[in-house]
Residue frames relative to the residue before (quaternion, step in Angstrom):
aa qw qx qy qz dx dy dz
M 1.0000 0.0000 0.0000 0.0000 0.00 0.00 0.00
V 0.3322 -0.7206 0.5780 0.1905 3.57 -0.93 0.84
T 0.2519 -0.7624 0.5770 0.1494 3.50 -0.69 1.08
D 0.6631 -0.4798 0.3766 0.4340 3.58 -1.32 0.22
H 0.6423 0.5388 -0.3262 0.4368 3.58 0.95 -0.80
C 0.6425 0.5057 -0.3106 0.4847 3.58 0.98 -0.97
R 0.6603 0.5182 -0.3196 0.4396 3.61 0.91 -0.91
K 0.6423 0.5003 -0.3430 0.4685 3.60 1.00 -0.75
E 0.6746 0.4913 -0.3122 0.4539 3.58 0.97 -0.87
A 0.6652 0.5164 -0.2894 0.4551 3.61 1.12 -0.65
T 0.5346 0.6596 -0.4037 0.3407 3.59 1.15 -0.53
H 0.8483 0.1299 -0.1636 0.4865 3.52 -0.95 1.08
L 0.3673 0.6721 -0.5378 0.3524 3.60 1.14 0.50
I 0.7426 0.1118 -0.0702 0.6566 3.51 1.18 -0.74
H 0.1313 -0.8581 0.4962 0.0173 3.54 0.29 1.35
R 0.7930 0.0848 0.0032 0.6033 3.67 0.88 -0.92
I 0.1127 -0.7660 0.6327 0.0169 3.53 -1.02 1.14
I 0.2464 -0.7497 0.6046 0.1079 3.44 -0.88 0.99
V 0.0137 -0.7949 0.6066 0.0073 3.63 -0.85 1.00
L 0.4074 -0.7093 0.5282 0.2280 3.52 -0.95 1.04
S 0.1110 -0.7910 0.6014 0.0207 3.63 -0.69 1.08
D 0.1827 0.8074 -0.5440 0.1373 3.56 -0.54 1.08
H 0.6299 -0.5872 0.3078 0.4046 3.59 1.02 0.71
S 0.5637 0.6376 -0.3785 0.3639 3.59 1.17 0.08
P 0.5872 -0.5538 0.4210 0.4139 3.65 -1.03 0.27
S 0.6221 0.5289 -0.3572 0.4535 3.60 1.07 -0.66
S 0.6485 0.4800 -0.3507 0.4754 3.71 1.02 -0.56
E 0.6015 0.5177 -0.3871 0.4693 3.61 1.07 -0.36
Q 0.6514 0.4824 -0.3297 0.4841 3.58 1.02 -0.77
A 0.6097 0.5347 -0.3646 0.4577 3.65 1.02 -0.67
L 0.6485 0.4820 -0.3556 0.4698 3.65 0.87 -0.79
F 0.6295 0.5494 -0.3282 0.4406 3.59 0.91 -0.84
E 0.6858 0.4311 -0.2926 0.5081 3.68 0.88 -0.84
A 0.6174 0.5238 -0.3600 0.4636 3.73 0.98 -0.63
M 0.6528 0.5290 -0.3135 0.4423 3.55 1.03 -0.67
K 0.6002 0.5549 -0.3296 0.4725 3.48 1.15 -0.78
I 0.6479 0.4993 -0.2839 0.5003 3.60 0.92 -1.03
G 0.6967 0.5245 -0.2867 0.3966 3.52 0.80 -1.15
Q 0.6129 0.5426 -0.3304 0.4700 3.59 1.09 -0.62
I 0.6332 0.5041 -0.3444 0.4757 3.57 1.02 -0.56
Y 0.7964 0.3225 -0.1358 0.4933 3.60 0.79 -0.99
R 0.3418 -0.7394 0.4856 0.3172 3.51 1.27 -0.22
S 0.2159 0.8280 -0.4809 0.1910 3.54 0.97 0.95
I 0.4746 -0.6113 0.5533 0.3080 3.46 -1.43 0.25
I 0.2172 -0.7719 0.5801 0.1433 3.57 -0.74 0.96
C 0.0567 -0.8082 0.5861 -0.0105 3.62 -0.64 1.09
C 0.1837 -0.8099 0.5529 0.0682 3.66 -0.33 1.18
I 0.1960 -0.7736 0.5997 0.0595 3.52 -0.83 1.12
H 0.0340 -0.8141 0.5797 -0.0034 3.54 -0.55 1.12
P 0.2073 -0.8010 0.5439 0.1401 3.66 -0.34 1.22
T 0.1038 -0.7891 0.6040 0.0402 3.54 -1.13 0.70
D 0.2306 -0.7600 0.5896 0.1467 3.54 -0.92 0.83
V 0.7738 0.1453 -0.0569 0.6139 3.61 1.08 -0.74
Q 0.1836 -0.7656 0.6075 0.1053 3.55 -1.03 0.87
D 0.1808 0.7604 -0.6048 0.1526 3.49 0.29 1.26
A 0.7022 -0.4494 0.2965 0.4659 3.61 -1.27 0.29
L 0.6655 0.5256 -0.3326 0.4125 3.65 0.81 -0.84
S 0.6842 0.4631 -0.2798 0.4889 3.60 0.86 -0.95
I 0.6287 0.4994 -0.3665 0.4701 3.69 0.98 -0.62
K 0.6421 0.5255 -0.3279 0.4516 3.64 0.92 -0.84
A 0.6868 0.4874 -0.2827 0.4591 3.58 0.94 -0.96
A 0.6401 0.5054 -0.3299 0.4755 3.54 1.04 -0.68
S 0.6241 0.5374 -0.3361 0.4570 3.60 1.01 -0.77
E 0.6814 0.4732 -0.3123 0.4630 3.63 0.95 -0.90
L 0.6371 0.5342 -0.3224 0.4526 3.55 1.05 -0.73
R 0.5997 0.5575 -0.3227 0.4748 3.54 1.13 -0.85
K 0.6743 0.5175 -0.2827 0.4446 3.60 0.79 -0.93
K 0.6456 0.5199 -0.2826 0.4826 3.51 1.01 -0.93
F 0.7212 0.4449 -0.2770 0.4531 3.53 0.75 -1.01
E 0.6066 0.5693 -0.3315 0.4451 3.55 1.10 -0.83
E 0.6631 0.5105 -0.3048 0.4547 3.53 0.87 -1.03
L 0.6750 0.4740 -0.3117 0.4716 3.64 0.83 -0.84
V 0.6516 0.5106 -0.3175 0.4625 3.65 0.78 -0.82
R 0.7250 0.4390 -0.2587 0.4634 3.57 0.73 -0.98
S 0.6354 0.5112 -0.3457 0.4641 3.58 1.11 -0.61
A 0.6180 0.4877 -0.3431 0.5124 3.66 1.35 -0.17
G 0.5385 -0.6513 0.3901 0.3656 3.60 1.21 0.06
L 0.5633 0.6058 -0.3705 0.4224 3.56 1.20 0.50
E 0.5186 -0.6202 0.4974 0.3146 3.54 -1.20 0.58
F 0.1891 -0.8019 0.5650 0.0445 3.49 -1.00 0.98
E 0.0240 0.7566 -0.6534 -0.0058 3.60 -1.09 0.77
W 0.1512 -0.7703 0.6169 0.0569 3.56 -1.19 0.68
R 0.0137 -0.7947 0.6056 -0.0388 3.53 -0.94 0.94
T 0.2253 -0.7282 0.6246 0.1698 3.59 -1.02 0.79
A 0.0748 -0.7852 0.6142 0.0243 3.53 -1.11 0.66
D 0.3886 -0.6847 0.5599 0.2582 3.52 -1.14 0.67
G 0.6909 0.4856 -0.3462 0.4086 3.49 -1.18 0.66
D 0.7136 -0.4566 0.3145 0.4282 3.48 -1.35 -0.05
P 0.6410 -0.5610 0.3169 0.4172 3.64 -1.06 0.55
A 0.6386 0.5287 -0.3692 0.4198 3.72 0.86 -0.82
S 0.6905 0.4879 -0.2848 0.4517 3.60 0.80 -0.90
A 0.6438 0.5187 -0.3295 0.4560 3.51 1.13 -0.73
V 0.6786 0.4776 -0.3114 0.4631 3.59 0.89 -0.87
V 0.6516 0.4920 -0.3409 0.4660 3.72 0.87 -0.86
S 0.6350 0.5188 -0.3438 0.4577 3.64 0.93 -0.73
A 0.6906 0.5134 -0.2727 0.4303 3.50 0.90 -1.01
V 0.6003 0.5549 -0.3476 0.4592 3.54 1.10 -0.79
S 0.6783 0.4560 -0.2929 0.4962 3.61 0.88 -0.84
T 0.7186 0.4568 -0.2854 0.4399 3.66 0.71 -0.90
E 0.7398 0.4238 -0.2221 0.4731 3.49 0.95 -0.76
G 0.3907 -0.7254 0.4813 0.2992 3.57 1.24 -0.31
A 0.2701 0.7949 -0.5161 0.1698 3.64 0.92 0.75
D 0.4388 -0.7003 0.5282 0.1953 3.34 -1.33 0.76
L 0.7965 0.0977 0.0092 0.5967 3.53 1.22 -0.56
A 0.1144 -0.7595 0.6307 0.1110 3.67 -1.05 0.70
V 0.1462 -0.7824 0.6043 0.0350 3.53 -0.92 0.90
V 0.0565 0.8123 -0.5691 0.1143 3.59 -0.55 1.22
G 0.4482 -0.6592 0.5216 0.3041 3.59 -1.19 0.50
S 0.3465 -0.7088 0.5619 0.2486 3.53 -1.25 0.37
L 0.4089 -0.7447 0.4790 0.2209 3.49 -0.91 0.90
G 0.3792 -0.7749 0.4519 0.2269 3.46 1.31 -0.33
E 0.3099 0.7704 -0.5139 0.2155 3.60 1.13 0.44
G 0.0633 -0.7987 0.5974 0.0363 3.52 -1.13 0.59
G 0.7186 0.4777 -0.3045 0.4034 3.60 -1.30 -0.18
I 0.8399 -0.1987 0.1610 0.4786 3.47 -1.22 -0.62
K 0.6255 0.5516 -0.3467 0.4292 3.57 0.90 -0.83
R 0.6621 0.5032 -0.3071 0.4628 3.54 0.94 -0.88
Q 0.6440 0.5310 -0.3141 0.4524 3.60 1.02 -0.88
L 0.7473 0.4603 -0.2207 0.4255 3.51 0.91 -0.99
L 0.8031 0.1047 -0.0520 0.5843 3.56 1.20 -0.66
M 0.4296 -0.7082 0.5114 0.2289 3.46 -0.65 1.15
S 0.4925 -0.6586 0.4846 0.2980 3.67 -0.86 0.82
A 0.6372 -0.5045 0.4232 0.4005 3.53 -1.33 0.45
A 0.6415 0.5372 -0.3244 0.4412 3.59 0.88 -0.91
E 0.6696 0.4934 -0.3109 0.4599 3.62 0.80 -0.88
K 0.6625 0.5068 -0.3172 0.4512 3.53 0.90 -0.83
I 0.6609 0.4859 -0.3253 0.4704 3.55 1.03 -0.79
V 0.6152 0.5283 -0.3590 0.4621 3.65 1.00 -0.73
R 0.6928 0.4784 -0.2819 0.4601 3.62 0.94 -0.85
D 0.8139 0.3531 -0.1526 0.4355 3.63 0.78 -0.88
A 0.5935 0.5989 -0.3805 0.3798 3.56 1.09 -0.61
P 0.4165 -0.7308 0.4838 0.2415 3.69 -1.05 0.76
C 0.6819 0.4045 -0.2756 0.5434 3.54 1.24 0.23
D 0.6755 -0.4328 0.3907 0.4514 3.57 -1.40 0.04
V 0.1399 -0.7559 0.6360 0.0680 3.55 -1.23 0.74
L 0.2005 -0.7396 0.6383 0.0730 3.50 -1.09 0.96
V 0.1077 -0.7827 0.6113 0.0448 3.57 -0.55 1.17
V 0.2279 -0.7665 0.5911 0.1059 3.61 -0.67 1.25
K 0.3000 -0.7838 0.5224 0.1511 3.58 -0.66 1.18
R 0.5670 0.6229 -0.4042 0.3566 3.65 0.94 -0.65
E 0.1459 -0.8037 0.5732 0.0646 3.60 -0.90 0.74
R 0.5286 0.6210 -0.4364 0.3801 3.55 0.88 0.69
P 0.5230 -0.6359 0.4565 0.3372 3.63 -0.99 0.69
V 0.2152 -0.8008 0.5403 0.1432 3.61 -0.88 0.82
F 0.7350 0.3540 -0.2256 0.5324 3.63 1.18 -0.17
């Protein structure tokens, strides 16, 4: 059981959490896990949405995802921020962690295997390797909302 004293001591140990948002079920699960941690530490949840192409369809899809994630985070009583970033997901998250001063990055795992995994390191692995903060990789791949 977490006492009020412990909660006060824990506040701001994890002030800002970066979450990779990429329209996948694993990013939804990552958001859910980030929110659970955020409620303990009263963290700010900052979603990073990498974009390669800014066509009308991708802009609309990103806007809908932003609204969905914002509603969920705010309903949990947490502060929400959204950033779009050019480039690949791993670079976007690593850059955002540094720029935003994040204490934790939460990302979903794609669970790739075989030759594809050997030839191309997954975004999650690159983030774990390159991010200057702790990284939580969420393995579950089922939608939670």
